N, C-alpha and C positions, 0 to 999 in steps of 0.2 A: 617508513612512513606510513603510516596508519590510514586505514579508509575510514574516509569524515562521511558522516551521515548525517542531514539534516533530515529531519521527522517534521512534519503539517498534523497537525490534529484537531477535532471541533469537540470532541465528547472524550469522557471517559479513560480512554489510551488504553485499551488492552493490549492490542499491538505493540505498541510502545513498550507495553510491559513484558512482552515475550522477546522484543528485539534484546530488549537492555538485561534481560532474563537471559539471553544468551550468548550476551559477550560477557558477563557475569560467569558463566560456565564456560567458558573459553572455547562456545562452538560459534564464534562469528568473532572474527578477527578484523572487530572497526571499532570506530568509538563514533558515540551520537555528540556530534559536536554542538547542537542545538536543538532543542526543540520549540516550535512556532505555532500559534493557535490563531485563530479569527475569534474566539469568546475567551473573556475574562475568568470566568467560571469552569471553563472545561477541566474536570476530572486527572488528566494524562497530565497537566501542568507540574500538579502534587506529585506527580510518580516521578516526572522530570528532575522535582529538585530535592527528593528524598535520595535518589540516583546521582546527587552533583552535578548535572546537567543544565547547562544556560538555558534559559525560556527568555520569550518574547510573545506578545498577543500583538498584533496587528488587526485591529477590529473592524470589520467590510464596513459596519456602520460611520465611521469618520470619514465614507470614501463619498464622492459622486456617483460612481459608475465602477464598473469591474474593472475598467481599465490603466485606473486608479490606482484603486486597494490592490491589483497587481505589480504594480509598478512598486508602491509601499514594501511590499513582501517579498521581492525582489532586491530591494535594499536592505532591507532585513537579513536574508538569506547569505546573499555572497560572502560579506565579511567572514562568514562560518567556513568559506573554502570549502563548501563542498562535492564532495565524487560523486555520489549518490542526497536525491532529494527523496523520500520514501513518504507517501502520503498515505494516511493511516486512520480512518475515517475523518480524511478534510472535508467538511459540506459542503465546497465552492466549485462549482463550473470553473476552472482557468479558461482566461484568454488565451488567444493564439500567438499572443507575443511570448507572455512568460512562457507556452508550452515548449515555443521554438527558443527562449534563452534557455533552455534545461535540458535539448534535446540530446536522446540517448542517454542523460543522467537520471530521470522522472519516472518512479515507479507508484504502481499503485496496487492494492488489495483487492478484490470486490467479493459481496460476497453472493457468487452465483459461478456458474458454467458456463462462462459467456464462448461465445454470444448468447444465449439465452438467458432472457430477466435483466436486461442492462436497466439502470436508473436504480431507484428507489425500492423496496418494500419487498425486495426478493424471495423472502420467506415465505410470507403468503401469497406470494402468487404460485410461487411453487408448488404450494395446497395448493392451491384452487385450481390450477391445469393441472391436476394429477401426475405430476412429476414423480417416476419411480427413484430417481436419483439426482441430488443435486448436489453443493458443495462450493469448492472458490477460487478464484484464479486471481493470479500474478500475472499483471503487462504493463508493458511500456506506454507512457501515456504520448497521446498524440490528439491533435486538435477533435478528432473524432470520441465521442464523449464514451466510456467504456469499451473504447472500440481500437485501441492499437494491439500492438503485436505481443502475442500472446507468450507468456514463458514459461509459468507451470499451471498445474489445475489439481484440485485433491476432492474427490468424490465422496462424497456420503451417502448412503442409502434412505432414503425416506421411506418410515414406518407406516403402517397404516393405524396408527393410533398419536401420529405426529401434532403435536401441535406446533404455532409458529414459534412458541417457546423454547420448547424442546427440537427443533429443527435446529434453531439458531445458535441453541447453545452447544450443539454439533458440529453447526457449522464455522463457530466461533473456535473451538478445539483444535479445527484442520486449520484455520490461519495464521493460527498460532505456533502452527510449525512449520508452514508453510512458507511465509515470510522471512523468517530468520534464516531459513536454507536457501531461499534465491537471493537473500542479500549478502551470504556467505558466496555463492558464485560470484558476485558483483565484487565484493570487499579482495579475494584471489585472483580477479582478474580476469575471469573465464566467460563472464557473461554478457554482451555487446548488443548496442544497437549500430546496425550496420546498413545498407544502402538494399540490399538482400532482405532485412528483417531484422529479426534476435537471433544471436547466435549464440550457442552454449559450447567450449572449446573448440572452438572454429568454424563447427557445423552446424547449419541454418537450423532453423527449430520448425517442427509444421506448425500446422495454422491450429492447434489447439498446445502447443506448447508441451512442455515435458508432462508425461500423465502418472502422477504420485497414488500410490496406492498406500494404504494403512501402518502395511508392514516397511514402506520404505523411507517414510515419515522418520 
């Protein structure tokens, strides 16, 4: 049985495209059974349709509060029977009820080396604070914003002449390598969330998860 992934997006869907490309190239033994966006104009919806993947739009504007929006999300996602729900630039803070419903199946990719620079505007903050190293992280989602158990991180050096745009581009390239790899671990049954935290191949992962270099991606 194929490992089914539902991907949640809000924007252009570059990480979604990386996932779809990895599947097409045989690097990710899974299928995207549904792509859901909270925005009808999200460019990632066109990427999904081009790949023949079903799509759905659940607009947060149609609901009076986060709880009712998240319940509508659950009712949209569950018929696709996902083994994994992958947040890929989904710009909504999820309720505890949603997180609990998909506990152990909910992953997110974040453009920083967590726990540094949780939240938004990570690239500009890295530059403002003089970071020598930046990057991206994949983690299991818990109720704590960008605070769930780390699975893997991929660093990139910060260059003296970097701008927010140049740094964002390099981090994005790492994201497109890292997320399909972590999803492969999920599809192969190697990556689990247990009472002891994230485990890969039955071994607990350390606080920073697996540290991936450019050569290992």
